[in-house]
C-alpha positions as CSV (number, residue, x, y, z in Angstrom):
1,M,103.1,97.2,91.3
2,N,101.7,96.1,88.4
3,Y,103.3,93.8,86.0
4,Q,104.3,96.1,83.7
5,D,106.6,98.0,86.2
6,K,108.0,94.8,87.2
7,L,109.2,94.4,83.6
8,S,111.3,97.6,83.9
9,P,112.6,97.9,87.4
10,W,115.2,100.5,86.5
11,K,114.0,104.1,87.0
12,I,115.1,107.6,86.5
13,V,113.8,110.2,89.4
14,R,114.2,114.0,89.8
15,L,115.5,114.7,93.2
16,Q,113.0,117.5,94.4
17,S,113.8,119.8,98.0
18,N,111.0,118.9,99.1
19,L,111.7,115.1,99.7
20,Q,109.9,114.1,96.9
21,N,110.9,111.8,94.1
22,V,109.3,112.3,90.4
23,I,109.9,109.0,88.2
24,V,111.2,110.5,84.7
25,G,111.3,107.1,83.1
26,R,111.4,103.5,83.5
27,F,113.8,101.0,81.5
28,R,114.5,97.6,81.2
29,R,118.4,97.8,81.3
30,R,120.5,99.8,83.6
31,G,122.6,100.7,80.1
32,D,119.4,102.7,79.0
33,A,118.5,104.1,81.8
34,E,122.1,105.2,82.0
35,G,122.1,106.8,78.6
36,H,119.0,108.4,79.1
37,L,120.3,110.2,82.4
38,H,123.2,111.0,80.2
39,I,121.0,113.3,77.9
40,L,118.9,114.5,80.5
41,K,121.9,115.8,82.6
42,R,123.1,117.6,79.2
43,M,119.7,119.4,78.7
44,M,119.1,120.4,82.5
45,P,122.0,120.3,83.9
46,D,120.5,122.5,87.0
47,L,118.3,119.7,87.9
48,Q,119.2,116.4,90.1
49,F,118.4,112.9,88.4
50,A,119.5,109.4,89.9
51,I,119.1,106.1,88.7
52,V,117.3,103.6,91.2
53,F,116.4,99.6,91.0
54,D,112.8,99.2,91.9
55,V,112.4,95.9,94.0
56,G,108.9,96.3,94.6
57,H,107.3,95.9,98.0
58,A,108.9,93.5,100.5
59,E,105.6,92.3,102.2
60,E,104.6,90.7,98.4
61,S,107.3,88.3,98.7
62,I,106.4,87.2,102.3
63,P,104.4,83.7,102.3
64,S,101.7,83.9,104.5
65,V,103.3,80.6,106.2
66,F,105.7,82.7,108.4
67,T,103.2,84.8,109.9
68,T,101.2,81.8,111.4
69,E,104.3,80.1,112.5
70,A,105.3,83.6,114.1
71,E,101.9,83.4,115.8
72,N,102.6,80.1,117.3
């Protein structure tokens, strides 16, 4: 996850039947994402969308100290 993606953690994704999601947009605030989602649902009522919060990868936040303690 690059720095620009970390600045905008709220995403709107389009849910598809093949278990893959397409990112429609990224937003800094949830309210902005909800407003955009409202417009998308009015323009394309047959498609399914969801708002998600992207927390990044868990292994990025785990310090290497814990791995060395577990090995001992």
